C-alpha positions, 0 to 999 in steps of 0.5 A: 779672731773676729766675730763679724765680717769686714765691712768694706763699704763702711765709708758709704754711711758718710756724705759723698763730699766728706768721703771725697775730702777724706780721699783727697786729704789722704792723697795729700798727706801720703804723696808717695802712696803707690797703689789704689788710686782712682782716676781723679788722683784720689786714694781709692782704697779706704780700709774696712771696719770690723765692729765686733771682734775679739781684737777690738774687745782686747784693745778696749781694755787697754789703759787708754780705753781706745775706741778703735785700733787699726791693724793689718789695714783693718779698723777694729772698733772696740766696745768703747766706741758705741758707748761714746757714739751714743753719748754724742747722739744723746748730748750733741745730736745726730749731726755731731754724732755723725761728725764724730764717727767720720772723725774716728774713721778718718783717724783710723784710715790715716793709720791704715795708709801709714801701715801700708807705707811703712810695712805693717809689721814694722809699723806695729813694732815701732808703735809698740816700742813708742807706746812703752815710752809714751803710754798716753795715746794723745801724746804718742808720736804716731798718734799726734798726726792722726789726731790732727788729721782727724780734727781737720776732717771733722772741721771740713765735715762741719762746714760742709753743706752735706751736714744734715741737722 
């Protein structure tokens, strides 16, 4: 189903402080998450990313034009993602493009952990059932907390000393 391998180190493209914040915030958000903890009490596991896949191509054609989709604990970026990223780089600069990338990753990581806790198939069925009732991605009840999480971590990243111009 995928044309490229899962990148288990995708998060390494972000400054270490951002990744630490992501792990700590995931731990706060999902207090009962039972596995993959580092010794510092942070969530150690962060989901892998696939940048080119059949699943990503298909998801990119959905009416909401998502830039990413997370299924079975893996983030699949769609062909829309590099287009939006390029727009950020061209119009807002490299720093803001990196913040955008980090926000996207944080949003999808939120879904990956949520899927682990809920059960992947159960989460998927619940998501699709609610998608039928609420097809707008920004108003979907399972997307709202992920967008709030994303926005918060983007603010954290922008305030970080690690943000390079």
